[in-house]
C-alpha positions as CSV (number, residue, x, y, z in Angstrom):
1,M,-20.8,1.3,-27.1
2,K,-18.0,-0.9,-25.7
3,T,-19.3,-3.9,-23.8
4,T,-16.1,-5.9,-23.0
5,M,-12.8,-5.1,-21.3
6,R,-9.3,-6.5,-20.9
7,A,-8.3,-7.7,-17.5
8,M,-5.4,-9.7,-15.9
9,I,-6.8,-12.5,-13.8
10,L,-5.4,-14.8,-11.1
11,D,-6.9,-18.3,-11.5
12,R,-5.0,-20.0,-8.7
13,S,-1.9,-19.4,-6.6
14,A,1.7,-19.7,-7.9
15,I,0.9,-19.3,-11.6
16,P,1.2,-16.1,-13.8
17,L,-1.8,-13.8,-14.3
18,R,-3.8,-14.5,-17.5
19,L,-5.0,-11.8,-19.9
20,V,-8.7,-12.2,-20.5
21,E,-11.6,-10.4,-22.2
22,L,-14.6,-10.0,-19.8
23,P,-17.9,-8.1,-19.9
24,I,-17.7,-4.7,-18.4
25,P,-19.3,-5.0,-15.0
26,A,-22.5,-3.1,-14.0
27,P,-22.6,-1.1,-10.8
28,N,-25.0,-2.2,-8.1
29,K,-27.1,0.5,-6.4
30,G,-24.3,1.7,-4.1
31,D,-21.4,1.3,-6.5
32,L,-19.4,3.3,-9.0
33,L,-18.3,2.0,-12.3
34,L,-14.8,3.3,-13.1
35,K,-12.8,3.4,-16.2
36,V,-9.4,2.6,-14.8
37,E,-6.6,5.0,-15.7
38,A,-3.8,3.4,-13.6
39,C,-3.3,0.8,-10.9
40,G,-0.3,0.4,-8.7
41,V,1.4,-2.9,-8.4
42,C,1.9,-3.7,-4.7
43,R,3.9,-6.3,-2.7
44,T,0.6,-7.5,-1.3
45,D,-0.2,-8.6,-4.9
46,L,2.9,-10.9,-4.7
47,H,1.7,-12.3,-1.4
48,L,-1.7,-13.0,-3.0
49,I,-0.2,-14.7,-6.1
50,D,2.2,-16.7,-3.9
51,G,-0.7,-18.1,-1.8
52,E,0.5,-16.4,1.4
53,L,-2.9,-14.8,2.0
54,P,-5.8,-16.9,3.2
55,N,-9.2,-17.3,1.4
56,P,-8.8,-15.2,-1.7
57,A,-11.9,-15.1,-3.9
58,L,-10.4,-16.9,-6.9
59,P,-10.4,-16.3,-9.7
60,I,-9.7,-12.7,-8.9
61,I,-8.6,-9.6,-10.7
62,P,-5.8,-8.2,-8.5
63,G,-5.0,-4.5,-7.9
64,H,-5.9,-2.2,-5.0
65,E,-4.2,1.1,-5.9
66,I,-6.8,2.2,-8.4
67,V,-7.1,5.6,-10.1
68,G,-10.1,5.9,-12.4
69,R,-12.9,8.0,-13.8
70,V,-16.5,7.6,-12.9
71,V,-18.4,6.2,-15.9
72,A,-21.7,5.3,-14.1
73,A,-23.1,5.3,-10.6
74,G,-25.7,3.2,-8.8
75,T,-29.1,4.6,-7.9
76,C,-28.2,5.2,-4.3
77,V,-24.9,6.9,-4.9
78,S,-24.5,10.7,-4.3
79,G,-21.6,13.0,-4.1
80,F,-19.8,11.9,-7.2
81,R,-20.1,13.1,-10.8
82,I,-19.6,11.4,-14.1
83,G,-16.0,11.9,-15.3
84,Q,-14.7,12.6,-11.8
85,R,-11.4,11.0,-10.9
86,V,-11.4,8.8,-7.8
87,G,-9.1,6.5,-6.0
88,V,-10.0,3.0,-4.7
89,P,-7.8,1.5,-1.8
90,W,-7.3,-1.9,-0.3
91,L,-10.3,-1.6,2.1
92,G,-13.4,-2.2,-0.1
93,W,-16.2,-3.0,2.3
94,T,-17.0,-3.4,6.0
95,C,-20.1,-4.4,7.9
96,G,-20.6,-1.2,9.8
97,A,-22.2,-3.0,12.7
98,C,-19.5,-4.9,14.6
99,V,-17.7,-3.6,17.7
100,Y,-14.7,-2.6,15.6
101,C,-16.8,-0.6,13.0
102,R,-18.8,1.1,15.7
103,K,-15.6,2.3,17.5
104,G,-13.9,3.7,14.4
105,R,-11.7,0.7,13.9
106,E,-13.2,-0.6,10.7
107,N,-9.8,-1.8,9.6
108,L,-10.3,-4.7,12.1
109,C,-13.8,-5.7,10.9
110,D,-14.1,-9.5,10.8
111,E,-16.3,-9.3,7.8
112,A,-14.2,-6.8,5.8
113,R,-13.6,-7.4,2.1
114,F,-10.6,-6.1,0.3
115,T,-10.0,-4.8,-3.2
116,G,-8.2,-7.2,-5.5
117,Y,-8.5,-10.0,-2.9
118,Q,-12.2,-10.6,-2.4
119,I,-13.5,-7.9,-4.7
120,H,-12.2,-7.6,-8.3
121,G,-9.5,-4.9,-8.5
122,G,-7.8,-2.6,-10.9
123,Y,-5.7,-4.8,-13.2
124,A,-8.4,-4.2,-15.7
125,E,-9.8,-1.5,-18.0
126,Y,-12.9,-1.1,-15.9
127,T,-13.8,-1.9,-12.3
128,V,-16.7,-1.6,-9.9
129,A,-16.2,-0.2,-6.3
130,D,-18.5,0.6,-3.4
131,A,-18.8,4.4,-3.5
132,R,-18.4,4.6,0.3
133,Y,-14.8,3.4,-0.1
134,C,-13.9,5.7,-3.0
135,F,-12.0,9.0,-2.6
136,P,-11.9,12.1,-4.8
137,L,-8.5,12.7,-6.3
138,D,-6.9,15.6,-8.2
139,D,-8.4,15.7,-11.6
140,A,-5.4,17.4,-13.2
141,G,-2.6,15.4,-11.7
142,D,-0.8,12.4,-13.3
143,A,-3.0,9.3,-12.6
144,A,0.0,7.0,-12.6
145,R,1.8,9.0,-9.9
146,Q,-1.3,9.1,-7.7
147,A,-1.9,5.3,-7.8
148,P,0.8,4.4,-5.2
149,L,-0.8,6.8,-2.7
150,L,-3.8,4.4,-2.5
151,C,-1.9,1.7,-0.6
152,A,1.8,2.3,-0.3
153,G,0.9,5.8,1.0
154,L,-2.1,4.9,3.1
155,I,-0.5,1.9,4.8
156,G,2.7,3.9,5.3
157,Y,0.7,6.7,6.9
158,R,-1.1,4.4,9.3
159,A,2.3,2.9,10.2
160,L,3.6,6.4,10.9
161,R,0.6,7.2,13.1
162,L,1.3,4.0,15.1
163,A,4.9,5.1,15.5
164,G,3.7,8.2,17.4
165,D,5.6,11.4,17.6
166,A,9.1,9.8,17.2
167,Q,11.7,12.3,16.1
168,R,14.1,9.7,14.8
169,L,12.6,6.8,12.8
170,G,14.2,3.8,11.3
171,I,12.8,2.6,8.0
172,Y,13.4,-1.1,7.1
173,G,12.8,-1.9,3.4
174,F,13.1,1.1,1.1
175,G,10.4,0.4,-1.5
176,A,7.1,2.1,-2.6
177,A,5.7,2.8,0.9
178,A,9.0,4.0,2.4
179,H,9.8,6.5,-0.4
180,I,6.3,8.1,0.1
181,I,6.3,8.2,3.9
182,V,9.8,9.7,4.2
183,Q,8.6,12.7,2.3
184,V,6.0,13.2,5.0
185,L,8.7,12.8,7.7
186,K,10.8,15.5,6.0
187,F,7.8,17.8,5.8
188,Q,7.2,17.3,9.5
189,E,10.9,18.0,10.2
190,R,11.7,14.5,11.5
191,D,14.7,12.4,10.8
192,F,14.7,9.0,9.1
193,Y,17.4,6.3,9.0
194,A,17.1,3.8,6.1
195,F,17.9,0.2,6.4
196,T,18.1,-1.9,3.2
197,R,19.1,-5.4,2.1
198,P,22.8,-5.9,2.4
199,G,24.5,-4.7,-0.7
200,D,21.6,-2.7,-2.0
201,Q,23.5,0.4,-2.8
202,A,20.9,1.7,-5.2
203,S,18.2,1.9,-2.5
204,Q,20.6,3.4,0.0
205,D,21.5,6.1,-2.5
206,F,17.8,6.7,-3.2
207,A,17.2,7.1,0.5
208,R,20.0,9.7,0.8
209,H,18.6,11.5,-2.2
210,L,15.3,11.8,-0.3
211,G,17.0,13.2,2.8
212,A,18.0,10.2,4.9
213,A,20.0,11.2,8.0
214,W,21.8,7.8,7.4
215,A,21.4,4.9,5.1
216,G,23.0,1.4,5.3
217,S,22.4,-2.3,5.6
218,S,19.9,-3.9,7.9
219,E,22.9,-5.7,9.4
220,Q,24.4,-2.4,10.5
221,S,23.6,-0.1,13.4
222,S,22.4,3.4,13.0
223,P,24.7,6.2,14.3
224,Q,21.8,7.3,16.7
225,K,19.4,5.3,18.9
226,L,15.9,5.5,17.4
227,D,12.6,6.5,18.8
228,A,10.7,4.1,16.6
229,A,11.2,1.8,13.6
230,V,8.8,0.9,10.8
231,I,9.4,-2.4,9.0
232,F,8.0,-2.5,5.4
233,A,10.0,-5.6,4.3
234,P,8.2,-8.9,4.9
235,A,11.2,-10.4,6.9
236,G,10.5,-11.4,10.5
237,A,14.2,-11.4,11.3
238,L,14.2,-7.6,11.0
239,V,12.0,-7.3,14.2
240,P,14.8,-8.2,16.7
241,A,17.3,-6.3,14.5
242,A,15.1,-3.2,14.8
243,L,14.6,-3.6,18.5
244,Q,18.3,-3.4,19.0
245,Q,18.3,0.1,17.5
246,L,15.6,1.5,19.8
247,K,15.7,3.7,22.8
248,K,13.8,2.7,25.9
249,G,10.1,3.1,25.3
250,G,10.5,2.8,21.5
251,R,8.2,1.0,19.2
252,V,8.7,-1.3,16.2
253,V,5.8,-1.1,13.8
254,C,5.4,-4.1,11.4
255,A,3.6,-2.6,8.4
256,G,3.2,-5.6,6.0
257,I,0.1,-7.8,5.6
258,H,2.4,-10.8,5.6
259,M,5.8,-11.5,7.3
260,S,8.0,-14.5,7.7
261,D,8.3,-15.9,11.2
262,I,9.9,-13.7,13.8
263,P,12.9,-15.6,15.3
264,A,13.4,-16.0,19.1
265,F,15.3,-13.1,20.7
266,P,16.5,-12.2,24.2
267,Y,14.0,-10.6,26.4
268,A,16.5,-7.9,27.1
269,L,15.8,-6.5,23.6
270,L,12.2,-5.9,24.6
271,W,12.7,-4.8,28.1
272,G,12.7,-1.1,28.8
273,E,9.1,-0.8,27.8
274,R,9.8,-1.3,24.1
275,H,6.8,-2.3,22.0
276,I,6.1,-4.4,18.9
277,C,2.8,-3.8,17.0
278,S,1.4,-4.5,13.6
279,V,-0.6,-2.5,11.0
280,A,-3.8,-4.0,9.8
281,N,-5.3,-2.5,6.7
282,L,-6.6,1.1,6.9
283,T,-9.7,3.1,7.7
284,R,-11.5,5.7,5.6
285,Q,-10.4,8.3,8.0
286,D,-6.7,7.4,7.3
287,A,-7.4,7.8,3.6
288,S,-9.1,11.2,4.0
289,E,-6.3,12.5,6.3
290,F,-3.4,11.2,4.2
291,L,-4.7,12.3,0.8
292,K,-5.0,15.8,2.2
293,L,-1.6,15.7,3.8
294,A,0.0,14.3,0.6
295,S,-1.2,17.3,-1.4
296,Q,0.2,19.7,1.2
297,V,3.7,18.1,1.3
298,P,3.4,17.6,-1.7
299,V,4.3,13.9,-2.2
300,C,6.0,13.1,-5.5
301,T,6.1,9.4,-6.3
302,E,8.8,7.7,-8.2
303,I,7.2,5.2,-10.6
304,K,8.0,2.7,-13.3
305,S,5.1,2.3,-15.8
306,F,3.9,-0.8,-17.5
307,G,1.0,-1.7,-19.8
308,L,-1.8,-3.8,-18.5
309,E,-0.6,-6.9,-20.4
310,Q,2.8,-6.4,-18.8
311,A,1.5,-7.1,-15.3
312,N,3.5,-10.3,-14.8
313,E,6.7,-8.5,-15.8
314,A,5.9,-5.7,-13.4
315,L,5.4,-8.3,-10.6
316,R,8.7,-10.0,-11.5
317,Q,10.7,-6.8,-11.4
318,L,9.0,-5.9,-8.1
319,R,10.0,-9.2,-6.6
320,Q,13.6,-8.8,-7.8
321,G,13.9,-5.2,-6.6
322,E,14.8,-4.0,-10.1
323,F,13.5,-0.4,-9.7
324,Q,13.2,2.3,-7.1
325,G,9.8,3.6,-6.0
326,A,6.6,1.9,-7.3
327,A,5.4,0.0,-10.3
328,V,2.2,1.1,-11.9
329,L,0.0,-0.4,-14.7
330,V,-1.2,2.4,-17.0
331,M,-4.2,1.7,-19.2
332,E,-4.4,2.7,-22.8
333,D,-6.7,5.6,-23.5
């Protein structure tokens, strides 16, 4: 029986990941041991590697968009079967006792731990995850195409919820999360307006292909005033830019875990009961709701696949914006 696995590990910030051979981990009593089929490559992984996120548990195996099969379960685990496909998202553990957890806001738990950040993640052939934070997935579907749903989809869904019932939404940054959530918007018969980096014609064309009412540069104005805007790009300068596009009472939702500083802007942009809010992580309820909705739409992800040992190249291409949709590491069978 195999006792070791390959994994890509981050030893410290600002250096490439390193391919290592490690013992296959054993599940604790509340855990699942998973054979990883695929793991999405997320912009949060870039923030981790660049040292922009505080207090990572280094050395760490990144990756928090995990699709895998159950190999073994801890003695206290129920509701899962050996061989079942499950997904593991960013939220990996919460205390269950604090005021946030008790009020259904576990995404704000001060003691929360996150997959691929404080808990070893999915850039590996095997991983261990707390069964309470694992979600059943379609056994028959393509594992690689399901992986981006576990963060890009979930965080996008939470951002969409915070945007309310807006009929016209601006989407700033047309990457993995955006290309998933706009499919939900079209399913709900809402309009979206895509704002990309200046000169990024490929992303604008991709947005139009997915049904954008308009697509252009973040330096341009949309042809219609917007009810809300969601910012996926980690650029603080987009906040006042998005405010300028809003109707009175509109809301700007900042959906990234990290963003550059927001520059000063005239109070007039905020006046008229406009709002700015952030998205922090996700809840298990978000995951249950979104995964059900994604199958109803159905969401079809655009992916670029890489082998495990190509993780650094996948991250480089993500940083440079060299593909549309999402990057996914696919494990060898």
